[in-house]
N, C-alpha and C positions, 0 to 999 in steps of 0.2 A: 302181355303187353307187347307191345307191335317197336319190331326192331329198328331203327333209323339209323342210316347211312352218316356219317358224321367225319367231316375233313377241315383240315385246320384253311386259314386264308392263302397259305404260301402254296397251297396243294389247288385250290380254287385258283389263284394266279398262274399257276403251272400250266394248268389244262386249258385256261383260256387264251393263255400265250401260245401254245399249240394247236391252237385256233377248234378245240372242243367246243360243240355248241350247247353253252348250258347259259341257262336264264336263270339270273340273278332276281331274286325277291325277296323287297327288305319290307319285314313285319312291322317297323317301327312305327310312329304315329306322324301325323303329318309336321307338326312342332319339331319333331325330331328330325324327319326329312330335310327341312328348310334348314338345319345347322349344317349337315353333310350327308353325302350320298356316294356311292359307289355308282361310276359311271357306267349306264347302258344298263342299271338295275330296273325294276318297277316297283311301285310301291303299291304295298297291298295291305295296309294296316291290318294288326290282327283284331282288332276291337269291330273289325266288319268283314271277318272271317265267314261268316253265314251268308254274306252275298257274294262273297268271291269264291267260296271254295270249289263250286263246279266247274270253274273255268281251267283249272288246273286238270289238264288231259294229259293220259299218257302218252300219245303221241308228241306232245309240246315240251317234253324234257328233253334232258334231265332239269330238275329245278335245284338249286341252290338258294336256299334260305338263312337269311339272316336277320338279326335283330342289334342289339346294342352289345351285347354279352354271349347272347347264343342260348339263352334260355329261352325266351317267347317265340324263337324261330324252332324250337327244339318242339315245344308245345303243338306248335302248328303245322309240324310234321306229323307228328302222332295223330293228330286231329283230321288231317288229310289222308293219312292210311287207312284211317278207320271207316272212312267213306269211299275207299276203294281207289285213292291215289297212288300213283307208283311214281318211280324216277325221282324221290324226295330225297333229299341230303341236307343235312344242317349244316350251317358253319359255323363251327366251335370258335368261341371268342369274338363272333361278332364283327361289326364294323370298328369296334375298339382296338382288336387284336388284327386286323387289318389294316389302319392308319399305323399302327406300330411295327408293323414286320412287311407291309407289302407297298404303303403310300403315305408317306408322313406328311403329306399335303393335304389330306385329310383332316380337317378338325376335329379333335375329341371334346369331350364332355363328359 
């Protein structure tokens, strides 16, 4: 089994505020993205992973993947690692925990 690095939203926020160049990748679906999103994130729906998985290049990361609660993004990280992805980080708790701990202005659903 592939080991995936996991961090919580507070750690991601801290690293971004410190100027670290993290790429936030939201793997939720378009209807979820319409409800709420983290500023600066890019949408890469998990249902379309076969079309974008090769765009995730080691030199472009590190990449922080998130979804609603962290399960789909963890699966995406594991899938990407299997095809050679590097610099993959799963945000534990997803956008829901981000809203609770980092930015309460982001709507929860």
